[in-house]
A tleap script that builds the chain and sets N, CA, C and O, in Angstrom:
source leaprc.protein.ff14SB
mol = sequence {
  NMET LYS ARG ASN GLU ILE THR ARG GLU ALA
  ILE ARG ARG SER SER LYS ARG ALA ALA VAL
  ALA SER VAL ALA ILE GLU ASN ARG ALA VAL
  PRO ALA GLY TYR VAL ARG THR GLU ARG VAL
  GLU ARG LEU LEU ALA THR ARG LYS LYS ILE
  ALA CARG
}
set mol.1.N position { -2.422 91.131 43.238 }
set mol.1.CA position { -1.390 90.664 44.120 }
set mol.1.C position { -1.661 89.194 44.450 }
set mol.1.O position { -2.786 88.817 44.775 }
set mol.2.N position { -0.629 88.387 44.362 }
set mol.2.CA position { -0.767 86.972 44.636 }
set mol.2.C position { -0.858 86.756 46.151 }
set mol.2.O position { -0.115 87.364 46.921 }
set mol.3.N position { -1.758 85.902 46.554 }
set mol.3.CA position { -1.946 85.614 47.973 }
set mol.3.C position { -1.038 84.461 48.384 }
set mol.3.O position { -1.035 83.403 47.755 }
set mol.4.N position { -0.264 84.682 49.449 }
set mol.4.CA position { 0.607 83.629 49.961 }
set mol.4.C position { -0.117 82.843 51.028 }
set mol.4.O position { -0.808 83.401 51.881 }
set mol.5.N position { 0.052 81.548 50.963 }
set mol.5.CA position { -0.577 80.686 51.945 }
set mol.5.C position { 0.400 80.465 53.094 }
set mol.5.O position { 1.575 80.175 52.869 }
set mol.6.N position { -0.080 80.601 54.310 }
set mol.6.CA position { 0.754 80.397 55.490 }
set mol.6.C position { 0.475 78.994 56.013 }
set mol.6.O position { -0.670 78.627 56.275 }
set mol.7.N position { 1.538 78.224 56.159 }
set mol.7.CA position { 1.391 76.845 56.602 }
set mol.7.C position { 1.325 76.762 58.122 }
set mol.7.O position { 1.731 77.688 58.825 }
set mol.8.N position { 0.820 75.666 58.606 }
set mol.8.CA position { 0.787 75.424 60.056 }
set mol.8.C position { 2.205 75.418 60.616 }
set mol.8.O position { 2.439 75.897 61.725 }
set mol.9.N position { 3.140 74.883 59.858 }
set mol.9.CA position { 4.537 74.823 60.294 }
set mol.9.C position { 5.102 76.230 60.480 }
set mol.9.O position { 5.817 76.479 61.451 }
set mol.10.N position { 4.798 77.139 59.578 }
set mol.10.CA position { 5.271 78.515 59.698 }
set mol.10.C position { 4.685 79.189 60.936 }
set mol.10.O position { 5.379 79.932 61.631 }
set mol.11.N position { 3.419 78.932 61.206 }
set mol.11.CA position { 2.778 79.490 62.396 }
set mol.11.C position { 3.418 78.904 63.651 }
set mol.11.O position { 3.666 79.625 64.618 }
set mol.12.N position { 3.682 77.617 63.639 }
set mol.12.CA position { 4.318 76.960 64.789 }
set mol.12.C position { 5.696 77.531 65.060 }
set mol.12.O position { 6.040 77.805 66.210 }
set mol.13.N position { 6.498 77.715 64.002 }
set mol.13.CA position { 7.843 78.284 64.167 }
set mol.13.C position { 7.773 79.699 64.716 }
set mol.13.O position { 8.543 80.065 65.604 }
set mol.14.N position { 6.856 80.487 64.190 }
set mol.14.CA position { 6.695 81.860 64.648 }
set mol.14.C position { 6.275 81.905 66.115 }
set mol.14.O position { 6.788 82.715 66.887 }
set mol.15.N position { 5.357 81.047 66.493 }
set mol.15.CA position { 4.897 80.982 67.878 }
set mol.15.C position { 6.028 80.572 68.810 }
set mol.15.O position { 6.163 81.101 69.913 }
set mol.16.N position { 6.829 79.634 68.357 }
set mol.16.CA position { 7.956 79.174 69.171 }
set mol.16.C position { 8.958 80.300 69.385 }
set mol.16.O position { 9.446 80.488 70.499 }
set mol.17.N position { 9.272 81.053 68.327 }
set mol.17.CA position { 10.209 82.183 68.459 }
set mol.17.C position { 9.671 83.224 69.438 }
set mol.17.O position { 10.419 83.752 70.260 }
set mol.18.N position { 8.379 83.516 69.349 }
set mol.18.CA position { 7.770 84.503 70.241 }
set mol.18.C position { 7.796 84.009 71.683 }
set mol.18.O position { 8.058 84.787 72.601 }
set mol.19.N position { 7.526 82.730 71.887 }
set mol.19.CA position { 7.528 82.172 73.243 }
set mol.19.C position { 8.931 82.201 73.845 }
set mol.19.O position { 9.094 82.529 75.020 }
set mol.20.N position { 9.938 81.861 73.051 }
set mol.20.CA position { 11.316 81.883 73.536 }
set mol.20.C position { 11.716 83.306 73.917 }
set mol.20.O position { 12.360 83.510 74.946 }
set mol.21.N position { 11.348 84.281 73.110 }
set mol.21.CA position { 11.668 85.676 73.403 }
set mol.21.C position { 10.958 86.133 74.672 }
set mol.21.O position { 11.540 86.847 75.489 }
set mol.22.N position { 9.710 85.726 74.840 }
set mol.22.CA position { 8.940 86.108 76.021 }
set mol.22.C position { 9.555 85.515 77.282 }
set mol.22.O position { 9.668 86.195 78.302 }
set mol.23.N position { 9.953 84.249 77.209 }
set mol.23.CA position { 10.576 83.597 78.362 }
set mol.23.C position { 11.874 84.304 78.713 }
set mol.23.O position { 12.176 84.496 79.891 }
set mol.24.N position { 12.633 84.688 77.720 }
set mol.24.CA position { 13.894 85.385 77.979 }
set mol.24.C position { 13.643 86.696 78.709 }
set mol.24.O position { 14.400 87.056 79.611 }
set mol.25.N position { 12.595 87.411 78.333 }
set mol.25.CA position { 12.274 88.676 78.990 }
set mol.25.C position { 11.807 88.421 80.423 }
set mol.25.O position { 12.241 89.110 81.346 }
set mol.26.N position { 10.937 87.450 80.614 }
set mol.26.CA position { 10.400 87.158 81.947 }
set mol.26.C position { 11.496 86.723 82.911 }
set mol.26.O position { 11.439 87.035 84.100 }
set mol.27.N position { 12.474 86.017 82.412 }
set mol.27.CA position { 13.571 85.559 83.268 }
set mol.27.C position { 14.668 86.601 83.381 }
set mol.27.O position { 15.743 86.334 83.918 }
set mol.28.N position { 14.391 87.772 82.877 }
set mol.28.CA position { 15.316 88.905 82.964 }
set mol.28.C position { 16.639 88.631 82.257 }
set mol.28.O position { 17.696 89.066 82.715 }
set mol.29.N position { 16.579 87.906 81.137 }
set mol.29.CA position { 17.777 87.638 80.350 }
set mol.29.C position { 18.063 88.843 79.473 }
set mol.29.O position { 17.883 88.807 78.256 }
set mol.30.N position { 18.512 89.908 80.116 }
set mol.30.CA position { 18.787 91.155 79.415 }
set mol.30.C position { 20.301 91.366 79.439 }
set mol.30.O position { 20.920 91.185 80.487 }
set mol.31.N position { 20.905 91.739 78.327 }
set mol.31.CA position { 22.355 91.943 78.306 }
set mol.31.C position { 22.802 92.961 79.347 }
set mol.31.O position { 22.096 93.930 79.627 }
set mol.32.N position { 23.985 92.730 79.919 }
set mol.32.CA position { 24.536 93.647 80.917 }
set mol.32.C position { 24.677 95.043 80.314 }
set mol.32.O position { 25.136 95.204 79.183 }
set mol.33.N position { 24.280 96.033 81.080 }
set mol.33.CA position { 24.405 97.408 80.623 }
set mol.33.C position { 23.214 97.918 79.828 }
set mol.33.O position { 23.141 99.107 79.515 }
set mol.34.N position { 22.278 97.031 79.499 }
set mol.34.CA position { 21.103 97.442 78.736 }
set mol.34.C position { 20.145 98.181 79.653 }
set mol.34.O position { 19.874 97.728 80.765 }
set mol.35.N position { 19.634 99.305 79.199 }
set mol.35.CA position { 18.694 100.088 79.989 }
set mol.35.C position { 17.323 99.997 79.328 }
set mol.35.O position { 17.145 100.378 78.171 }
set mol.36.N position { 16.359 99.483 80.089 }
set mol.36.CA position { 14.996 99.382 79.564 }
set mol.36.C position { 14.357 100.758 79.539 }
set mol.36.O position { 14.696 101.635 80.333 }
set mol.37.N position { 13.431 100.927 78.617 }
set mol.37.CA position { 12.702 102.189 78.542 }
set mol.37.C position { 11.715 102.265 79.697 }
set mol.37.O position { 11.366 101.245 80.292 }
set mol.38.N position { 11.271 103.465 80.010 }
set mol.38.CA position { 10.313 103.669 81.085 }
set mol.38.C position { 9.017 102.909 80.796 }
set mol.38.O position { 8.396 102.353 81.702 }
set mol.39.N position { 8.628 102.895 79.548 }
set mol.39.CA position { 7.400 102.208 79.148 }
set mol.39.C position { 7.481 100.712 79.445 }
set mol.39.O position { 6.516 100.120 79.929 }
set mol.40.N position { 8.623 100.104 79.158 }
set mol.40.CA position { 8.812 98.684 79.412 }
set mol.40.C position { 8.827 98.418 80.916 }
set mol.40.O position { 8.246 97.436 81.379 }
set mol.41.N position { 9.479 99.276 81.668 }
set mol.41.CA position { 9.513 99.118 83.123 }
set mol.41.C position { 8.102 99.156 83.708 }
set mol.41.O position { 7.769 98.358 84.584 }
set mol.42.N position { 7.278 100.078 83.226 }
set mol.42.CA position { 5.889 100.166 83.701 }
set mol.42.C position { 5.118 98.893 83.354 }
set mol.42.O position { 4.369 98.373 84.181 }
set mol.43.N position { 5.304 98.391 82.128 }
set mol.43.CA position { 4.637 97.169 81.703 }
set mol.43.C position { 5.018 96.000 82.605 }
set mol.43.O position { 4.144 95.264 83.063 }
set mol.44.N position { 6.312 95.821 82.864 }
set mol.44.CA position { 6.762 94.718 83.697 }
set mol.44.C position { 6.261 94.860 85.136 }
set mol.44.O position { 5.906 93.865 85.768 }
set mol.45.N position { 6.230 96.084 85.653 }
set mol.45.CA position { 5.720 96.317 87.007 }
set mol.45.C position { 4.246 95.949 87.086 }
set mol.45.O position { 3.808 95.326 88.054 }
set mol.46.N position { 3.493 96.326 86.085 }
set mol.46.CA position { 2.065 96.002 86.055 }
set mol.46.C position { 1.850 94.503 85.990 }
set mol.46.O position { 0.991 93.964 86.687 }
set mol.47.N position { 2.614 93.840 85.169 }
set mol.47.CA position { 2.495 92.381 85.040 }
set mol.47.C position { 2.875 91.682 86.330 }
set mol.47.O position { 2.275 90.671 86.694 }
set mol.48.N position { 3.872 92.218 87.026 }
set mol.48.CA position { 4.298 91.623 88.280 }
set mol.48.C position { 3.195 91.745 89.330 }
set mol.48.O position { 2.958 90.806 90.090 }
set mol.49.N position { 2.510 92.909 89.376 }
set mol.49.CA position { 1.418 93.122 90.319 }
set mol.49.C position { 0.264 92.151 90.042 }
set mol.49.O position { -0.330 91.603 90.970 }
set mol.50.N position { -0.042 91.949 88.768 }
set mol.50.CA position { -1.150 91.061 88.377 }
set mol.50.C position { -0.817 89.615 88.734 }
set mol.50.O position { -1.707 88.860 89.124 }
set mol.51.N position { 0.443 89.219 88.608 }
set mol.51.CA position { 0.850 87.833 88.851 }
set mol.51.C position { 0.759 87.468 90.326 }
set mol.51.O position { 0.632 86.290 90.662 }
set mol.52.N position { 0.820 88.446 91.201 }
set mol.52.CA position { 0.789 88.153 92.644 }
set mol.52.C position { -0.535 87.750 93.062 }
set mol.52.O position { -0.751 87.465 94.240 }
savepdb mol mol.pdb
quit
């Protein structure tokens, strides 16, 4: 199998996409009517407690 080389630019783009998605979640940019799973609610509650 041929090994693909990952460039710094690809890593930067991937990191940027992940950061944008994370910021959207933290700012509660969730579409109207969307219901989060119980697991996600627990995760966010835990993170909120730690941030205080």
